[in-house]
C-alpha positions as CSV (number, residue, x, y, z in Angstrom):
1,X,106.5,113.0,114.0
2,X,105.3,109.4,115.6
3,X,105.8,111.2,118.9
4,X,104.4,114.4,120.4
5,X,107.2,116.9,122.4
6,X,107.1,114.6,125.4
7,X,108.5,111.4,123.3
8,X,104.8,109.3,124.0
9,X,103.5,107.7,121.0
10,X,100.8,110.3,119.4
11,X,97.3,108.7,118.4
12,X,97.3,110.8,115.0
13,X,100.3,108.4,113.9
14,X,99.1,105.0,114.6
15,X,95.9,105.8,113.0
16,X,98.2,107.3,109.6
17,X,99.7,103.9,110.3
18,X,97.0,101.9,109.4
19,X,95.7,103.3,106.8
20,X,92.9,105.3,108.0
21,X,91.4,108.8,107.1
22,X,93.0,111.6,109.2
23,X,90.7,111.9,112.6
24,X,88.6,108.7,112.1
25,X,89.3,107.6,116.1
26,X,91.1,111.6,117.1
27,X,88.5,113.3,116.3
28,X,85.8,111.5,118.1
29,X,84.6,113.9,121.1
30,X,85.7,113.3,124.9
31,X,88.1,110.8,124.1
32,X,90.9,110.1,126.1
33,X,94.9,110.1,124.3
34,X,95.2,106.5,126.4
35,X,91.7,105.6,124.8
36,X,92.2,106.5,121.3
37,X,95.5,104.4,121.4
38,X,93.5,101.3,123.0
39,X,91.1,101.5,120.5
40,X,93.6,101.5,117.6
41,X,95.8,99.3,119.4
42,X,92.4,96.9,119.1
43,X,91.5,97.6,115.7
44,X,92.3,95.7,112.8
45,X,94.4,97.1,109.8
46,X,92.4,96.5,107.0
47,X,95.0,96.6,104.2
48,X,96.8,93.5,106.6
49,X,93.0,92.0,106.6
50,X,92.3,92.1,102.8
51,X,96.1,90.8,102.0
52,X,95.3,88.0,104.5
53,X,91.9,86.8,102.8
54,X,92.9,87.1,99.7
55,X,95.9,84.4,100.4
56,X,94.5,82.4,102.9
57,X,90.6,82.1,101.0
58,X,90.6,79.3,98.1
59,X,90.2,80.4,94.7
60,X,86.3,80.4,93.8
61,X,85.7,78.0,91.7
62,X,84.9,78.0,87.9
63,X,80.8,77.8,86.6
64,X,80.2,77.5,83.1
65,X,78.1,80.1,83.0
66,X,81.1,82.4,84.2
67,X,83.5,81.9,81.1
68,X,84.2,83.1,78.4
69,X,82.2,81.9,75.2
């Protein structure tokens, strides 16, 4: 569920939505719920970043040594 019993956003849900391993942020000792959400909100969604690099990066030039003979 995306929310807890009080209707607040669950950090575990945000962690899952970002594609992070369970507990990547939410099992950090001594971190508050608000700090978890801040950390997750400031994080980079790795899948989105990888797709952006793939779409925006120019193709690598082909060199003679890399071409099949």
